[in-house]
N, C-alpha and C positions, 0 to 999 in steps of 0.2 A: 142322600146329601152330605157332603165333607165339610165341616167347617173347620175353618185353618184357624185359629186364633192362637198364636203361640208368641215367645218371647220376641220382646224388642231385638234381640241381636240375630235370631234366625229371619227376622222381617226384613232386616239390615241385608240381610244375604238376597234375599231375594229383588227387595229395592235395587240391590248394585246390578242383578242379574238384567232386569229389565231397564234399569236406567244408564247401563251403558249406551245404549241408542235411544237415548230422550230426546223431545225437543221438535217441535214442528219443522226443522230444515232437515232431518233425517227420512222424513218419510220418501221423498223423492229418488234418494240412493238406497232405500232399504227393501231388497229383495224378495221374493219367498220364500228363497231358500236362508236367509235370515231371519225371517219368522220363524221358520221351524225349528233353526239353530236354538233360538233363545227360548221359546217354548218349550223343547227337549230338556234346556238346561234348568227350567223351573219349574219342571214336572218331576227331575231326575232329584231337585234338593228337597221337594216335597217327599219324596220316596226315599231319601235318605234318613228322613226324620218321622218315617215311618208311618206314612199316610198313603191310602191308595187312591188313586182318582178315578179308577176305571168303574164305568157304570153309574157315575154319582154326578151330581149338580155340586161343584164347587165353591164355596162362599170364602174367600179369601177377606181375613177382618183386617190385613196390612193398611196400614197407612200411606196415603200416596202423595206424592206431589202433582201439581197440577202440569207439571211438564212432562210426565209418564204420560198423560193421557193419548198424544199421539201415536205412542210406541204399544201401548195397550191395545187400541184400536188396528193395529198392522199384525201385534203377534195373538190376540183373542180378540177377534173380531165381532164375535157375538156376546161381549162380554156387556154385563151391566152396571153401571157406578152408583154408587150410594152415596150421595151428597147428606151429610149431617150437618143441619142448620142450627144455630144456636143465638141466643141473643147474647150480644158483643159484652153490655155490661157483665150479663152471669159468665160469659166464658171468661174475660179476664178475670173476673173476681176466682176462678178457679184455677187458673195460671198461679195468681197470688197465693192461695192456699196451698197450691202443690209448693210453692217455695221457690218458682222462678224469680228472678233477679232483673233480666234484661226485657221489662214488659213492653216499653216503647220499640225495641228492636222487633220482640214476636210481633207485635201489633201493625210493624211495617210488613214484614214477611207475610204474613197474613194476608192484609190488604191485597199485597201484589197477588197471591196466590188466587183471590178471589176475583183480580181484575184478569187474569189468565185464563181461570176457569169459566168465568165469563165469553170471553172470547173464543178458546175451543169448543165449548157447546153450540156454538153458531155454525162450526164446519167437520168438526171431529164424529165421525159416525158410529157413536155408541148410544147405549139407552140410560138415559140419567133417572136415577130415581128422587124423591126428595124425602130425607126424614125430619123430624121435630125432633132436633137433639134434646133440646128443655123437658119434650114430653117425655121422651127415653129415660131421662133421671126422675123425673116428677111422677111418673104414672105410667113405664112401661109396657103393660100388656097389650092396652090396646093400638099403640104404636108399633108394638111387634107383630101384632096381628096384621094390620095395614100392610107392613113390610113385606110380612110371609104371601099374602096376597098378590101383591104387584110382584112378586119374584114367582107365584105360580106353586107356593109350597103349600100343603095342607098344614094346619094349627095342631101343634102336639102341647097338651096340657103339662106334660113332663117339662116344658121348653117355660110355661108361666109359673109352675113350682120352682125352679131353680131361679127365675128373676125376683120373685117373691123372695124366697130364701136368701139371694144376697143384697135386698133390700134393707130386709130386718138386720143383718150382721152389719151393715153401714152406717155409721154414726153421721147424722146431718151436722152439717157445719153451722155456728149461730153467726149472726149479722147479714149483712144486705150490700151489695156494690154502694150504696150511700153512707155505709160506714166506714169506708176508706176511699173518700173521696180525693182525699189528698194525692194519695198513691197513684190513683187509676187514671187522673186526670189527664194525663201524658197519652196513656195507649188508648184511651175513648176518644182523645180528641184526634187520633188518627186514623181511628174505626171510624170519627163522624157517629158518635153516640155518648150519651150521656147516663149518669145513674139513675138506678130507678129502685124505688123500696121493693 
């Protein structure tokens, strides 16, 4: 397995390669030759970063927009997409902790993406796997084992050791979403969620 979990700037390059043909309206005019060309550019970009995909299953941890799903289906038709679900209150609280100021705008964009994801899942021929994002943060090993099984991968205890080391090195945040009710009221209202302890 080749895991691609690189820096945001190199992820942006790959998103640009795939995103040039993003959106549902591209599929009727997107030829097999176009798909081959974009796929080649994607693999060349990985190779430039020193990653060799031959003979491996590639797990790309790149964040994608829902707009890119039809393109991904055309370029990489056997792909599986991991959808990480979070409790909205916890997710917005993490945005606040990370220092983002435009929380209502982010909530609007997230809601639009969720709606588009739901629409595309009705007809885009990709396999979607659900992951519990809150479990990945609070008790990651069982959820990672479940994901590995869904992906047809053997579990490696070295992965568990690495995850546990990362958890020990991470300082837990204090407070809950209800402690920031005034700040989070607008974005949570957009997402149709309330705060919880």
